[in-house]
C-alpha positions as CSV (number, residue, x, y, z in Angstrom):
1,X,-32.0,6.0,8.3
2,X,-28.6,6.6,9.9
3,X,-29.3,10.3,10.3
4,X,-32.7,9.8,11.6
5,X,-31.3,7.2,14.5
6,X,-28.5,9.6,15.3
7,X,-31.3,12.3,16.1
8,X,-31.5,13.2,19.8
9,X,-34.8,14.3,19.4
10,X,-38.3,12.3,20.8
11,X,-40.0,13.2,17.3
12,X,-39.5,13.4,13.4
13,X,-41.2,15.4,11.2
14,X,-40.6,14.6,7.3
15,X,-42.5,16.1,4.8
16,X,-42.1,14.7,1.2
17,X,-43.7,13.0,-1.8
18,X,-45.6,9.9,-1.3
19,X,-43.8,7.4,-3.2
20,X,-40.8,8.4,-0.5
21,X,-43.2,8.1,2.1
22,X,-43.6,4.4,0.8
23,X,-40.4,3.6,0.3
24,X,-39.0,5.3,3.9
25,X,-42.0,2.9,5.2
26,X,-40.7,0.0,3.9
27,X,-37.1,1.1,5.3
28,X,-39.0,1.6,8.8
29,X,-40.6,-1.5,8.6
30,X,-37.0,-3.0,8.3
31,X,-35.4,-1.0,11.1
32,X,-38.0,-2.3,13.3
33,X,-40.7,0.7,13.6
34,X,-44.2,-0.1,13.1
35,X,-46.8,2.3,11.4
36,X,-49.6,2.2,9.2
37,X,-49.1,-0.6,6.4
38,X,-50.1,1.2,3.2
39,X,-49.7,0.3,-0.7
40,X,-50.1,4.1,-1.4
41,X,-49.4,7.3,0.3
42,X,-50.8,10.9,-0.8
43,X,-48.1,13.9,-0.2
44,X,-47.4,15.3,2.8
45,X,-49.6,11.7,4.7
46,X,-49.5,11.9,7.7
47,X,-48.0,8.4,9.2
48,X,-47.2,7.8,12.3
49,X,-44.3,4.9,12.7
50,X,-43.4,4.2,16.4
51,X,-40.2,1.9,17.4
52,X,-41.6,-1.7,18.4
53,X,-45.0,-2.9,17.5
54,X,-48.4,-1.3,17.8
55,X,-50.6,-1.6,20.3
């Protein structure tokens, strides 16, 4: 997660396996990001996570 937070870009694209996306989503939630709350992600699935609660 540190490499993501250190980036100065506003948006970051990560393409990965469904299981890694699940693990990443859980870590993003722990870090205060909000997005899709799913039990299963497809490989390469588009998910948007934003800092703070979803509107």
